N, C-alpha and C positions, 0 to 999 in steps of 0.2 A: 504494500500500500504506500509505503514511503517513497519507493522508487517510482511508482506509477503517478502519484499526485504531487510529489516534490514539495511538501510543505516547508515553510520557513520558520515555523514555530510549533510548539506542542503544549498540551496541557493534560494533566491527569488528576483524578480525584485522590486525595490523601487516603492513607490506609485507615480502615476502621475495623474494629473487632466485632466479628459476628458471634451469634449465640452458639453456633456450631463450630467447634475447633477445626474439623475437617474442611469446612467451607472457607474458614479464615486462611488455612494453610494453602488451599488451592488458589484463592484470590491473590495471596502474596506471591505465589509462584508465577501466575499469569501476569501480574503487575511487574514483577522482576524482568520477565521476558520483554514486555513492552518498553520498560525503561532502558534495558540493554539495547534494543533495536534503535530507540531514539538517540541514545548516546553514541552508538556506532555510526549513525548518520550525521552526527555533529549538530543535532538540533537542541536548542535551548528548551528546557522543560519547566513549566510552571505547575505548581501543585496547589490545589484548592480543597479546603474542608467541605464536606457534604453540606453543612449548614450554610456556608457562604455561597455555594452554588445555588442552593434552594432560594436563598434570599435574593440573589442576583436575578433569578428567573421569575419567581413568584412574588417576592417582597417579604417573605417570612422564612426564617431558617428551619421552621418545623413543618413545612409543606409536605403533603403526601405525594406519592408517585402520580396519582391521578391528577392532582393539581398541576404538577410539573408538565405532564403530557397535555393537559388542556391549554396551558400557557404556550407551550411549543406550537400548538395548532394555531394560536392567535398570532404568534410571532412569525410563523412560517406557514401562511395560508396555503392550503392544498397539500401539505406534507402528509405522507402516509408513513407513520411510524412503524418500523419493522420490529416491534417488541419493546420491552422495558429496557433492555440493554442499549438498543439504538437510541431510545429517548434519553437515557442517561448520558450517552456520548454527545448527543446534540446539546444537552444542557451544559455540559462541561465546556464545549466549544463556544457556545454563546456567552456563558459567564466569563470565559477567558477574554473573548473579544471585548466585552463591556468593561471588565476590570483592568485589563492591560492596555487598553487603547489601541489594540491591534486593528479592530474594526473590519478586517477583511477575512472572512472565512469562506471556504468553498465547500459546498455540499452537493454531492452528485449522487 
């Protein structure tokens, strides 16, 4: 994906602890692979807490996933969210654009 879209910047959600230790471990491993790929590509990485992402998208750090998805549909009219993970990724990208001043994100 990095080679295909050639981003100049990147953002990820900070680590959070799940109730299920196995899920937390798998999330950490997946996140590590993503961070390694971004580092190998020489991309700067910004990290944001989930509460900050929610606040940037919905206006409150305690927003539920359904609220985030509803706001994404307002911000991106006509978007068809391909599940909760895709919605989370879009939320991180939009929050990053708003918080960092990047302002240019490409969604394909």
